[in-house]
PDB file with one MODEL, atoms N, CA, C and O in Angstrom:
MODEL        1
ATOM      1  N   MET A   1      -2.019 -24.328  -3.549  1.00  0.00           N
ATOM      2  CA  MET A   1      -2.571 -24.388  -4.992  1.00  0.00           C
ATOM      3  C   MET A   1      -1.944 -22.963  -5.892  1.00  0.00           C
ATOM      4  O   MET A   1      -0.856 -22.766  -5.351  1.00  0.00           O
ATOM      5  N   LYS A   2      -2.103 -22.022  -6.866  1.00  0.00           N
ATOM      6  CA  LYS A   2      -1.465 -21.139  -7.482  1.00  0.00           C
ATOM      7  C   LYS A   2      -2.785 -21.037  -8.713  1.00  0.00           C
ATOM      8  O   LYS A   2      -3.414 -21.903  -9.322  1.00  0.00           O
ATOM      9  N   VAL A   3      -2.817 -19.767  -8.712  1.00  0.00           N
ATOM     10  CA  VAL A   3      -3.526 -19.064  -9.410  1.00  0.00           C
ATOM     11  C   VAL A   3      -2.161 -18.842 -10.508  1.00  0.00           C
ATOM     12  O   VAL A   3      -1.013 -18.466 -10.270  1.00  0.00           O
ATOM     13  N   ARG A   4      -2.900 -19.293 -11.933  1.00  0.00           N
ATOM     14  CA  ARG A   4      -2.331 -19.939 -13.585  1.00  0.00           C
ATOM     15  C   ARG A   4      -3.487 -18.101 -13.918  1.00  0.00           C
ATOM     16  O   ARG A   4      -4.702 -17.951 -13.796  1.00  0.00           O
ATOM     17  N   ALA A   5      -2.675 -17.321 -14.231  1.00  0.00           N
ATOM     18  CA  ALA A   5      -2.422 -17.127 -16.196  1.00  0.00           C
ATOM     19  C   ALA A   5      -2.691 -17.480 -17.186  1.00  0.00           C
ATOM     20  O   ALA A   5      -1.750 -18.141 -17.625  1.00  0.00           O
ATOM     21  N   ILE A   6      -3.704 -17.417 -18.049  1.00  0.00           N
ATOM     22  CA  ILE A   6      -3.310 -17.347 -19.358  1.00  0.00           C
ATOM     23  C   ILE A   6      -3.949 -16.200 -20.242  1.00  0.00           C
ATOM     24  O   ILE A   6      -4.542 -15.266 -19.702  1.00  0.00           O
ATOM     25  N   TRP A   7      -3.849 -16.271 -21.254  1.00  0.00           N
ATOM     26  CA  TRP A   7      -3.474 -14.996 -22.644  1.00  0.00           C
ATOM     27  C   TRP A   7      -4.446 -15.845 -23.254  1.00  0.00           C
ATOM     28  O   TRP A   7      -4.413 -17.076 -23.263  1.00  0.00           O
ATOM     29  N   LEU A   8      -5.470 -14.974 -23.857  1.00  0.00           N
ATOM     30  CA  LEU A   8      -6.790 -14.891 -24.409  1.00  0.00           C
ATOM     31  C   LEU A   8      -6.539 -14.108 -25.796  1.00  0.00           C
ATOM     32  O   LEU A   8      -6.052 -12.998 -26.006  1.00  0.00           O
ATOM     33  N   PRO A   9      -7.172 -15.326 -26.871  1.00  0.00           N
ATOM     34  CA  PRO A   9      -6.926 -14.896 -28.322  1.00  0.00           C
ATOM     35  C   PRO A   9      -6.911 -13.228 -28.227  1.00  0.00           C
ATOM     36  O   PRO A   9      -6.348 -12.522 -29.063  1.00  0.00           O
ATOM     37  N   SER A  10      -7.611 -12.738 -27.091  1.00  0.00           N
ATOM     38  CA  SER A  10      -8.109 -11.318 -27.906  1.00  0.00           C
ATOM     39  C   SER A  10      -7.222  -9.970 -27.100  1.00  0.00           C
ATOM     40  O   SER A  10      -7.569  -8.808 -26.887  1.00  0.00           O
ATOM     41  N   GLY A  11      -5.801 -10.800 -26.741  1.00  0.00           N
ATOM     42  CA  GLY A  11      -4.542 -10.273 -26.127  1.00  0.00           C
ATOM     43  C   GLY A  11      -4.688  -9.799 -24.412  1.00  0.00           C
ATOM     44  O   GLY A  11      -3.861  -9.015 -23.947  1.00  0.00           O
ATOM     45  N   THR A  12      -5.481 -10.191 -23.805  1.00  0.00           N
ATOM     46  CA  THR A  12      -6.035 -10.621 -22.495  1.00  0.00           C
ATOM     47  C   THR A  12      -5.412 -11.241 -21.880  1.00  0.00           C
ATOM     48  O   THR A  12      -4.509 -11.891 -22.405  1.00  0.00           O
ATOM     49  N   CYS A  13      -5.661 -11.295 -20.401  1.00  0.00           N
ATOM     50  CA  CYS A  13      -5.367 -11.858 -19.786  1.00  0.00           C
ATOM     51  C   CYS A  13      -5.839 -12.295 -18.342  1.00  0.00           C
ATOM     52  O   CYS A  13      -5.963 -11.648 -17.302  1.00  0.00           O
ATOM     53  N   ALA A  14      -6.122 -14.005 -18.739  1.00  0.00           N
ATOM     54  CA  ALA A  14      -7.542 -14.052 -17.667  1.00  0.00           C
ATOM     55  C   ALA A  14      -6.941 -15.002 -16.332  1.00  0.00           C
ATOM     56  O   ALA A  14      -6.084 -15.879 -16.440  1.00  0.00           O
ATOM     57  N   LEU A  15      -7.718 -14.524 -14.887  1.00  0.00           N
ATOM     58  CA  LEU A  15      -7.395 -16.157 -13.809  1.00  0.00           C
ATOM     59  C   LEU A  15      -8.255 -17.067 -14.231  1.00  0.00           C
ATOM     60  O   LEU A  15      -9.477 -17.133 -14.097  1.00  0.00           O
ATOM     61  N   GLU A  16      -7.404 -17.846 -14.817  1.00  0.00           N
ATOM     62  CA  GLU A  16      -8.268 -19.817 -14.069  1.00  0.00           C
ATOM     63  C   GLU A  16      -8.097 -20.048 -12.806  1.00  0.00           C
ATOM     64  O   GLU A  16      -7.688 -19.326 -11.897  1.00  0.00           O
ATOM     65  N   ASN A  17      -8.497 -21.270 -12.838  1.00  0.00           N
ATOM     66  CA  ASN A  17      -8.658 -22.175 -12.170  1.00  0.00           C
ATOM     67  C   ASN A  17      -9.057 -20.934 -10.015  1.00  0.00           C
ATOM     68  O   ASN A  17      -9.005 -21.714  -9.064  1.00  0.00           O
ATOM     69  N   THR A  18      -9.269 -19.853  -9.710  1.00  0.00           N
ATOM     70  CA  THR A  18      -9.223 -18.701  -8.709  1.00  0.00           C
ATOM     71  C   THR A  18     -10.329 -19.646  -7.962  1.00  0.00           C
ATOM     72  O   THR A  18      -9.922 -19.593  -6.801  1.00  0.00           O
ATOM     73  N   PHE A  19     -11.648 -20.593  -7.944  1.00  0.00           N
ATOM     74  CA  PHE A  19     -12.477 -21.036  -6.876  1.00  0.00           C
ATOM     75  C   PHE A  19     -11.085 -22.307  -6.367  1.00  0.00           C
ATOM     76  O   PHE A  19     -11.695 -22.708  -5.376  1.00  0.00           O
ATOM     77  N   GLU A  20      -9.973 -23.016  -6.349  1.00  0.00           N
ATOM     78  CA  GLU A  20      -9.701 -23.463  -6.195  1.00  0.00           C
ATOM     79  C   GLU A  20      -7.997 -22.944  -4.910  1.00  0.00           C
ATOM     80  O   GLU A  20      -7.433 -23.392  -3.912  1.00  0.00           O
ATOM     81  N   ALA A  21      -7.850 -21.469  -6.126  1.00  0.00           N
ATOM     82  CA  ALA A  21      -6.697 -21.111  -5.028  1.00  0.00           C
ATOM     83  C   ALA A  21      -7.743 -19.754  -3.762  1.00  0.00           C
ATOM     84  O   ALA A  21      -7.132 -18.921  -3.092  1.00  0.00           O
ATOM     85  N   ARG A  22      -9.600 -19.910  -3.740  1.00  0.00           N
ATOM     86  CA  ARG A  22      -9.855 -19.524  -2.558  1.00  0.00           C
ATOM     87  C   ARG A  22      -9.400 -18.926  -1.807  1.00  0.00           C
ATOM     88  O   ARG A  22      -9.365 -17.697  -1.733  1.00  0.00           O
ATOM     89  N   ASP A  23      -8.819 -19.977  -0.874  1.00  0.00           N
ATOM     90  CA  ASP A  23      -8.384 -19.573   0.392  1.00  0.00           C
ATOM     91  C   ASP A  23      -7.221 -19.035   0.450  1.00  0.00           C
ATOM     92  O   ASP A  23      -6.928 -18.461   1.500  1.00  0.00           O
ATOM     93  N   ASN A  24      -6.134 -19.074  -0.780  1.00  0.00           N
ATOM     94  CA  ASN A  24      -4.931 -18.322  -0.466  1.00  0.00           C
ATOM     95  C   ASN A  24      -5.297 -16.946  -0.513  1.00  0.00           C
ATOM     96  O   ASN A  24      -4.945 -15.928   0.082  1.00  0.00           O
ATOM     97  N   ILE A  25      -6.488 -17.366  -1.817  1.00  0.00           N
ATOM     98  CA  ILE A  25      -6.408 -15.375  -2.261  1.00  0.00           C
ATOM     99  C   ILE A  25      -6.927 -14.794  -0.601  1.00  0.00           C
ATOM    100  O   ILE A  25      -6.367 -13.742  -0.291  1.00  0.00           O
ATOM    101  N   THR A  26      -7.555 -15.152   0.080  1.00  0.00           N
ATOM    102  CA  THR A  26      -8.605 -14.591   1.106  1.00  0.00           C
ATOM    103  C   THR A  26      -7.655 -14.725   2.636  1.00  0.00           C
ATOM    104  O   THR A  26      -8.029 -14.301   3.730  1.00  0.00           O
ATOM    105  N   VAL A  27      -6.491 -15.358   2.374  1.00  0.00           N
ATOM    106  CA  VAL A  27      -5.557 -15.361   3.498  1.00  0.00           C
ATOM    107  C   VAL A  27      -4.900 -14.122   2.875  1.00  0.00           C
ATOM    108  O   VAL A  27      -4.636 -13.183   3.627  1.00  0.00           O
ATOM    109  N   SER A  28      -4.674 -14.054   1.844  1.00  0.00           N
ATOM    110  CA  SER A  28      -3.367 -12.672   1.122  1.00  0.00           C
ATOM    111  C   SER A  28      -4.258 -11.298   1.434  1.00  0.00           C
ATOM    112  O   SER A  28      -3.885 -10.171   1.761  1.00  0.00           O
ATOM    113  N   VAL A  29      -5.496 -11.810   1.216  1.00  0.00           N
ATOM    114  CA  VAL A  29      -6.280 -10.108   2.200  1.00  0.00           C
ATOM    115  C   VAL A  29      -6.071 -10.071   3.233  1.00  0.00           C
ATOM    116  O   VAL A  29      -5.202  -9.464   3.860  1.00  0.00           O
ATOM    117  N   ALA A  30      -7.079 -10.915   3.625  1.00  0.00           N
ATOM    118  CA  ALA A  30      -6.596 -10.716   4.723  1.00  0.00           C
ATOM    119  C   ALA A  30      -5.572  -9.821   5.577  1.00  0.00           C
ATOM    120  O   ALA A  30      -5.805  -8.795   6.217  1.00  0.00           O
ATOM    121  N   GLY A  31      -4.367 -10.518   5.395  1.00  0.00           N
ATOM    122  CA  GLY A  31      -2.906 -10.261   5.924  1.00  0.00           C
ATOM    123  C   GLY A  31      -3.037  -8.658   5.489  1.00  0.00           C
ATOM    124  O   GLY A  31      -2.822  -7.856   6.398  1.00  0.00           O
ATOM    125  N   ASP A  32      -3.247  -8.319   4.660  1.00  0.00           N
ATOM    126  CA  ASP A  32      -2.549  -6.887   4.034  1.00  0.00           C
ATOM    127  C   ASP A  32      -3.572  -5.709   4.906  1.00  0.00           C
ATOM    128  O   ASP A  32      -3.174  -4.729   5.536  1.00  0.00           O
ATOM    129  N   VAL A  33      -5.331  -6.277   4.656  1.00  0.00           N
ATOM    130  CA  VAL A  33      -6.287  -5.234   5.686  1.00  0.00           C
ATOM    131  C   VAL A  33      -5.206  -5.291   7.192  1.00  0.00           C
ATOM    132  O   VAL A  33      -5.027  -4.182   7.694  1.00  0.00           O
ATOM    133  N   VAL A  34      -4.613  -6.305   7.799  1.00  0.00           N
ATOM    134  CA  VAL A  34      -4.388  -5.444   9.136  1.00  0.00           C
ATOM    135  C   VAL A  34      -3.399  -5.208   9.417  1.00  0.00           C
ATOM    136  O   VAL A  34      -3.011  -4.773  10.502  1.00  0.00           O
ATOM    137  N   LEU A  35      -2.525  -5.565   8.053  1.00  0.00           N
ATOM    138  CA  LEU A  35      -0.946  -4.876   8.170  1.00  0.00           C
ATOM    139  C   LEU A  35      -1.661  -3.271   7.788  1.00  0.00           C
ATOM    140  O   LEU A  35      -1.131  -2.295   8.320  1.00  0.00           O
ATOM    141  N   LEU A  36      -2.766  -3.073   6.935  1.00  0.00           N
ATOM    142  CA  LEU A  36      -3.228  -1.531   6.782  1.00  0.00           C
ATOM    143  C   LEU A  36      -3.638  -1.000   7.940  1.00  0.00           C
ATOM    144  O   LEU A  36      -3.186   0.108   8.228  1.00  0.00           O
ATOM    145  N   ILE A  37      -4.194  -1.388   8.485  1.00  0.00           N
ATOM    146  CA  ILE A  37      -4.539  -0.876   9.755  1.00  0.00           C
ATOM    147  C   ILE A  37      -3.439  -0.680  10.805  1.00  0.00           C
ATOM    148  O   ILE A  37      -3.459   0.190  11.676  1.00  0.00           O
ATOM    149  N   ILE A  38      -2.356  -1.709  10.594  1.00  0.00           N
ATOM    150  CA  ILE A  38      -1.833  -1.561  11.840  1.00  0.00           C
ATOM    151  C   ILE A  38      -1.105  -0.277  10.897  1.00  0.00           C
ATOM    152  O   ILE A  38      -0.821   0.653  11.652  1.00  0.00           O
ATOM    153  N   MET A  39      -0.965  -0.168  10.357  1.00  0.00           N
ATOM    154  CA  MET A  39       0.397   1.318   9.375  1.00  0.00           C
ATOM    155  C   MET A  39      -0.950   2.352   9.927  1.00  0.00           C
ATOM    156  O   MET A  39      -0.724   2.807  11.048  1.00  0.00           O
ATOM    157  N   LEU A  40      -1.887   2.655   9.507  1.00  0.00           N
ATOM    158  CA  LEU A  40      -3.095   3.628  10.011  1.00  0.00           C
ATOM    159  C   LEU A  40      -3.057   3.689  11.857  1.00  0.00           C
ATOM    160  O   LEU A  40      -3.661   4.743  12.056  1.00  0.00           O
ATOM    161  N   VAL A  41      -2.786   3.290  12.856  1.00  0.00           N
ATOM    162  CA  VAL A  41      -2.618   3.617  13.596  1.00  0.00           C
ATOM    163  C   VAL A  41      -1.693   3.886  14.340  1.00  0.00           C
ATOM    164  O   VAL A  41      -1.636   4.476  15.419  1.00  0.00           O
ATOM    165  N   GLY A  42      -0.807   3.317  13.565  1.00  0.00           N
ATOM    166  CA  GLY A  42       0.707   3.701  14.537  1.00  0.00           C
ATOM    167  C   GLY A  42       0.633   5.103  13.081  1.00  0.00           C
ATOM    168  O   GLY A  42       1.807   5.444  13.219  1.00  0.00           O
ATOM    169  N   LEU A  43       0.314   5.670  12.372  1.00  0.00           N
ATOM    170  CA  LEU A  43       0.509   6.956  12.148  1.00  0.00           C
ATOM    171  C   LEU A  43      -0.886   8.523  13.047  1.00  0.00           C
ATOM    172  O   LEU A  43      -1.066   9.729  13.211  1.00  0.00           O
ATOM    173  N   LEU A  44      -1.467   7.035  13.318  1.00  0.00           N
ATOM    174  CA  LEU A  44      -2.585   8.004  13.743  1.00  0.00           C
ATOM    175  C   LEU A  44      -2.316   8.491  15.694  1.00  0.00           C
ATOM    176  O   LEU A  44      -2.438   9.392  16.524  1.00  0.00           O
ATOM    177  N   ARG A  45      -1.951   7.298  15.507  1.00  0.00           N
ATOM    178  CA  ARG A  45      -1.219   7.319  17.408  1.00  0.00           C
ATOM    179  C   ARG A  45       0.009   8.943  16.681  1.00  0.00           C
ATOM    180  O   ARG A  45      -0.195  10.058  17.162  1.00  0.00           O
ATOM    181  N   SER A  46       0.929   8.791  15.780  1.00  0.00           N
ATOM    182  CA  SER A  46       2.057   9.683  16.022  1.00  0.00           C
ATOM    183  C   SER A  46       1.496  11.415  15.553  1.00  0.00           C
ATOM    184  O   SER A  46       2.066  12.503  15.632  1.00  0.00           O
ATOM    185  N   ARG A  47       0.329  11.063  15.129  1.00  0.00           N
ATOM    186  CA  ARG A  47      -1.088  12.564  15.184  1.00  0.00           C
ATOM    187  C   ARG A  47      -0.709  13.050  16.956  1.00  0.00           C
ATOM    188  O   ARG A  47      -0.681  14.236  16.629  1.00  0.00           O
ATOM    189  N   GLN A  48      -0.477  13.092  18.136  1.00  0.00           N
ATOM    190  CA  GLN A  48      -1.220  13.935  18.634  1.00  0.00           C
ATOM    191  C   GLN A  48       0.714  15.079  19.294  1.00  0.00           C
ATOM    192  O   GLN A  48       0.941  15.958  20.126  1.00  0.00           O
ATOM    193  N   THR A  49       1.463  14.382  18.393  1.00  0.00           N
ATOM    194  CA  THR A  49       2.899  15.426  18.081  1.00  0.00           C
ATOM    195  C   THR A  49       2.513  16.518  16.988  1.00  0.00           C
ATOM    196  O   THR A  49       2.217  16.095  15.870  1.00  0.00           O
ATOM    197  N   GLN A  50       2.503  17.230  17.110  1.00  0.00           N
ATOM    198  CA  GLN A  50       2.600  18.747  16.030  1.00  0.00           C
ATOM    199  C   GLN A  50       3.375  17.672  14.974  1.00  0.00           C
ATOM    200  O   GLN A  50       4.246  16.857  15.282  1.00  0.00           O
ATOM    201  N   TYR A  51       2.810  17.911  13.671  1.00  0.00           N
ATOM    202  CA  TYR A  51       3.790  17.764  12.143  1.00  0.00           C
ATOM    203  C   TYR A  51       4.261  15.782  12.422  1.00  0.00           C
ATOM    204  O   TYR A  51       5.135  15.151  11.828  1.00  0.00           O
ATOM    205  N   GLY A  52       3.221  15.238  13.601  1.00  0.00           N
ATOM    206  CA  GLY A  52       3.664  14.329  13.781  1.00  0.00           C
ATOM    207  C   GLY A  52       4.089  12.717  11.916  1.00  0.00           C
ATOM    208  O   GLY A  52       5.030  12.025  11.524  1.00  0.00           O
ATOM    209  N   ILE A  53       2.992  12.936  11.610  1.00  0.00           N
ATOM    210  CA  ILE A  53       3.833  12.198   9.372  1.00  0.00           C
ATOM    211  C   ILE A  53       3.811  12.751   9.094  1.00  0.00           C
ATOM    212  O   ILE A  53       2.944  12.465   8.268  1.00  0.00           O
ATOM    213  N   VAL A  54       4.148  14.201   8.804  1.00  0.00           N
ATOM    214  CA  VAL A  54       5.016  14.773   8.025  1.00  0.00           C
ATOM    215  C   VAL A  54       6.586  14.554   9.416  1.00  0.00           C
ATOM    216  O   VAL A  54       7.448  15.323   8.990  1.00  0.00           O
ATOM    217  N   ARG A  55       6.727  14.379   9.748  1.00  0.00           N
ATOM    218  CA  ARG A  55       8.014  13.665  10.143  1.00  0.00           C
ATOM    219  C   ARG A  55       7.559  12.262  10.118  1.00  0.00           C
ATOM    220  O   ARG A  55       7.251  12.054  11.291  1.00  0.00           O
ATOM    221  N   HIS A  56       7.361  11.276   9.507  1.00  0.00           N
ATOM    222  CA  HIS A  56       7.253  10.162   9.725  1.00  0.00           C
ATOM    223  C   HIS A  56       7.376   9.781   8.044  1.00  0.00           C
ATOM    224  O   HIS A  56       7.860   8.675   7.803  1.00  0.00           O
ATOM    225  N   LEU A  57       7.067  10.424   7.158  1.00  0.00           N
ATOM    226  CA  LEU A  57       7.401  10.987   5.692  1.00  0.00           C
ATOM    227  C   LEU A  57       8.666  11.182   5.152  1.00  0.00           C
ATOM    228  O   LEU A  57       9.180  11.001   4.048  1.00  0.00           O
ATOM    229  N   TYR A  58       9.176  11.777   6.688  1.00  0.00           N
ATOM    230  CA  TYR A  58      10.716  12.569   6.041  1.00  0.00           C
ATOM    231  C   TYR A  58      11.785  11.867   6.219  1.00  0.00           C
ATOM    232  O   TYR A  58      12.781  11.804   5.497  1.00  0.00           O
ATOM    233  N   LEU A  59      11.442  11.052   7.724  1.00  0.00           N
ATOM    234  CA  LEU A  59      12.276   9.875   7.638  1.00  0.00           C
ATOM    235  C   LEU A  59      12.561   9.084   6.542  1.00  0.00           C
ATOM    236  O   LEU A  59      13.639   8.964   5.961  1.00  0.00           O
ATOM    237  N   GLN A  60      11.602   8.606   6.333  1.00  0.00           N
ATOM    238  CA  GLN A  60      11.430   7.342   5.269  1.00  0.00           C
ATOM    239  C   GLN A  60      11.520   8.015   4.233  1.00  0.00           C
ATOM    240  O   GLN A  60      12.719   7.750   4.138  1.00  0.00           O
ATOM    241  N   VAL A  61      11.281   8.862   3.070  1.00  0.00           N
ATOM    242  CA  VAL A  61      11.240   8.710   2.572  1.00  0.00           C
ATOM    243  C   VAL A  61      12.946   9.870   2.295  1.00  0.00           C
ATOM    244  O   VAL A  61      13.812   9.685   1.440  1.00  0.00           O
ATOM    245  N   GLY A  62      12.902  10.856   3.244  1.00  0.00           N
ATOM    246  CA  GLY A  62      13.831  11.492   3.047  1.00  0.00           C
ATOM    247  C   GLY A  62      13.754  13.208   2.630  1.00  0.00           C
ATOM    248  O   GLY A  62      12.726  13.610   2.085  1.00  0.00           O
ATOM    249  N   GLY A  63      14.658  13.979   2.860  1.00  0.00           N
ATOM    250  CA  GLY A  63      13.888  15.112   3.264  1.00  0.00           C
ATOM    251  C   GLY A  63      14.646  16.364   1.389  1.00  0.00           C
ATOM    252  O   GLY A  63      14.414  17.538   1.100  1.00  0.00           O
ATOM    253  N   ALA A  64      15.722  15.011   0.464  1.00  0.00           N
ATOM    254  CA  ALA A  64      16.054  15.972  -0.926  1.00  0.00           C
ATOM    255  C   ALA A  64      14.777  14.931  -1.387  1.00  0.00           C
ATOM    256  O   ALA A  64      14.771  14.965  -2.617  1.00  0.00           O
ATOM    257  N   MET A  65      13.634  13.970  -0.879  1.00  0.00           N
ATOM    258  CA  MET A  65      13.073  14.360  -2.011  1.00  0.00           C
ATOM    259  C   MET A  65      10.922  14.065  -2.087  1.00  0.00           C
ATOM    260  O   MET A  65       9.983  13.669  -2.777  1.00  0.00           O
ATOM    261  N   PHE A  66      11.485  14.863  -0.296  1.00  0.00           N
ATOM    262  CA  PHE A  66      10.481  15.184   0.877  1.00  0.00           C
ATOM    263  C   PHE A  66       9.746  16.923   0.696  1.00  0.00           C
ATOM    264  O   PHE A  66       8.636  17.234   0.263  1.00  0.00           O
ATOM    265  N   LEU A  67      10.410  17.446   1.003  1.00  0.00           N
ATOM    266  CA  LEU A  67      10.717  18.520   1.201  1.00  0.00           C
ATOM    267  C   LEU A  67      10.691  19.758   0.100  1.00  0.00           C
ATOM    268  O   LEU A  67       9.838  20.604   0.372  1.00  0.00           O
ATOM    269  N   PRO A  68      11.458  20.014  -1.074  1.00  0.00           N
ATOM    270  CA  PRO A  68      10.758  19.726  -2.574  1.00  0.00           C
ATOM    271  C   PRO A  68       9.020  20.497  -2.487  1.00  0.00           C
ATOM    272  O   PRO A  68       8.439  21.576  -2.374  1.00  0.00           O
ATOM    273  N   PRO A  69       8.781  18.909  -2.649  1.00  0.00           N
ATOM    274  CA  PRO A  69       7.212  18.998  -3.158  1.00  0.00           C
ATOM    275  C   PRO A  69       6.469  19.864  -2.550  1.00  0.00           C
ATOM    276  O   PRO A  69       5.844  20.830  -2.987  1.00  0.00           O
ATOM    277  N   VAL A  70       6.630  19.283  -1.118  1.00  0.00           N
ATOM    278  CA  VAL A  70       5.976  20.017   0.575  1.00  0.00           C
ATOM    279  C   VAL A  70       6.352  21.535   1.061  1.00  0.00           C
ATOM    280  O   VAL A  70       5.840  22.001   2.079  1.00  0.00           O
ATOM    281  N   MET A  71       7.355  22.329   0.202  1.00  0.00           N
ATOM    282  CA  MET A  71       7.586  23.436  -0.078  1.00  0.00           C
ATOM    283  C   MET A  71       6.721  24.184  -1.362  1.00  0.00           C
ATOM    284  O   MET A  71       6.561  25.382  -1.595  1.00  0.00           O
ATOM    285  N   ASN A  72       6.326  23.201  -1.954  1.00  0.00           N
ATOM    286  CA  ASN A  72       5.346  23.441  -3.609  1.00  0.00           C
ATOM    287  C   ASN A  72       4.056  24.138  -3.135  1.00  0.00           C
ATOM    288  O   ASN A  72       3.675  25.301  -3.007  1.00  0.00           O
ATOM    289  N   VAL A  73       3.491  22.740  -2.905  1.00  0.00           N
ATOM    290  CA  VAL A  73       2.474  22.876  -2.783  1.00  0.00           C
ATOM    291  C   VAL A  73       2.018  23.869  -1.190  1.00  0.00           C
ATOM    292  O   VAL A  73       0.823  23.998  -0.922  1.00  0.00           O
ATOM    293  N   LEU A  74       3.493  24.720   0.078  1.00  0.00           N
ATOM    294  CA  LEU A  74       2.710  24.651   0.371  1.00  0.00           C
ATOM    295  C   LEU A  74       3.482  27.091   0.267  1.00  0.00           C
ATOM    296  O   LEU A  74       3.527  28.105   0.964  1.00  0.00           O
ATOM    297  N   LYS A  75       3.799  26.640  -0.948  1.00  0.00           N
ATOM    298  CA  LYS A  75       3.768  27.833  -1.543  1.00  0.00           C
ATOM    299  C   LYS A  75       4.837  29.115  -0.359  1.00  0.00           C
ATOM    300  O   LYS A  75       4.643  30.256   0.061  1.00  0.00           O
ATOM    301  N   LEU A  76       6.486  27.581  -0.155  1.00  0.00           N
ATOM    302  CA  LEU A  76       7.632  28.391   0.325  1.00  0.00           C
ATOM    303  C   LEU A  76       8.883  28.652  -0.696  1.00  0.00           C
ATOM    304  O   LEU A  76       9.850  29.320  -0.330  1.00  0.00           O
TER     305      LEU A  76
ENDMDL
END
């Protein structure tokens, strides 16, 4: 089952047959919640070391994009 969208004459988009795709939507939301919890648990576990979350963000984004905003916030 797919959730289909239609354009209404008022220029907005509306979903149709959402009741038929209820199971798919439920599974998608449940999967997203599980992944979010796993991510947050990993970040909280890394907070045991000093600057754990900052280190993870630095590794994910890179120093060129991450350090200037942090230095701006910290007024360095």
